[in-house]
N, C-alpha and C positions, 0 to 999 in steps of 0.2 A: 504494500500500500504506500502511496506517495505521502511524503511529509506534509502536514497541514501548516500553512502559513496564516498568520492572523494579525489583526490590530484592533484597538479599541477606539471608538469615537466617543469623546468626552467634551464637556464644556466646563473648564475649571478656571477660576480666577484666584490669583495669589492675593489673599486678603491682607497680608503684611505689606505688600507693595501698594495696595490701595490705601492702607493706613498711613504709610510713609508719604504718599502723594498728598493726602489730605493735610498732614502736618506741615508739609512744605507750602501748601496753598494758604494755610492759616498764617504762617510767617510772612508770606508775601502780602496778604491782606492787611496786616498790621503795618508793614513797611511802605507800601505803595502810597504815594502822595495823593493820588486821586481817589483812593478808597479808604484812607486812614481814619477819617472822622465821620464815616457814613453809618456807624453803629450797625455794621453787618456781622453776621456770624456764620461759621461753618462747623457742623457737627457730624461725627461719624459714629454710628452705633454698631459695634463689632458683632454683637449677638444677632441683631436683626439684619445686618448687612445693608444699612440704610444711611445715605448721605443727606443731610438737611442743610439748606442754604436759606438764611433769613436776611433780607435786604430792604432798604427803604423804597426801592422802585424795581420795576421789571428790568429796566436797563442795567442797573447796578447788579442785579441778580445774574443777568446774562454775562456781565464782565467777570463775576466771580466764578461762574460755571466755565468760562473760557480759561481761567487760571487753573481750575481743577483739571480740565481736560488736557491742558498742556502738560501738567505734572504727571498725569496718568500715561500720556503718550511717551514721555521721557522714561518712564519706568516699564515700558512694554506691556501695559494693560490695555486690552482691546476695548474701545469705547462702546462696542455693541453690548458689553456686559452691564451698562448702566441704562436703566429705564427711568427717564425723568417724567415726573407728573406735571400737570398743569399748575400754574401759580395760584396760590390761595392767599387771600387777604387775612392778615392776623392783626392783633391789637396795635394801635399807634399808626395805622395806615401802612404797615409794612407788608412785604410780600414774602411768602414762604414757598420754596420749591423743594421737593423730595425726590431722591433717586434710589431705586432699589438696585443693588448689585446682584445680578443674576449669575448663579453658579450651579452647575449641574443641569442635566437634561431632564425635563419633566416628561411624564408619560405620553402626553400628546405629541411632543416633539419627537420622541423616540419612535412612535408609531408612524409619524409622517415621514421621517428619514427612512425607516424600514420599508414602507410601502414604495417610496421612490427608488430604493435600491432594488426591489423586486422587479420594477418596471424596466430596469436596465438589461434584463435577460442575460446576465453574466453568470458564470458558474461559481457562485458564492453562497455561503451560508451566513445568515445573520441571526443573532440572538440578543434579545434585550435582557440586560443584567442590571436591574435597578436603574441607576441614572447614567448608564453607558450602554453602548451597542458594540458587541463583538462581531467582527466580520472576518470570516475565514475562507480560504480557498487553497487549492493545490498550487496555483500559479501566482507568483509574486507580481507578474505583470498585470494580472487581473486586479489585484489589490491596489496597484499603482493607478490603474484606470478608475477605480472607485474613489480613491483619494482625490484625483484630479477632477472628477465629476462633482464631488462634494465641495471642493474649494471654489468651483465655478458658480455654485448656487449661493443664494442669499437667504439665510435662515433667521436673520436678526439676532443671532447669538454667536459668540465666538466658538468655533469648533477646533479641537485639537485631536491629533491622531497619535496615540501612545501605544506602548507595548508591541511595537512592530516586531514580529518574530517570523 
């Protein structure tokens, strides 16, 4: 019997890198002359994986989000991992925006990717294992074709291909 080759499709975010990027953004918020006295805040809840930005206006909130995204990019965190909510008014006429850091594949996304892989008509086996999908085949070239196909698609979440054997 031919040796089976396989890899896992996952969506992982390094929360330590997100935390480091948020800390850098907080420092820049305090030091930047145009944002220094705006009474803006950035918070990161590590348990809930949630980033909160509170600012006096939508424009200032946008500038703070730009700072956060630039820090995340420098730390190689995919921006698709953040789901920003619509701005909400809070006390004092301030604006609050929240972002959920998405980590892991949910069941709906796993089934969507699985169905799409079945339509490729390649000689592969797929298996959903919790929040990852294992793809196996006798041919490494087939697995490379699957990876290339998935990279070409846009799932609105960052996908990584790990445990390639």
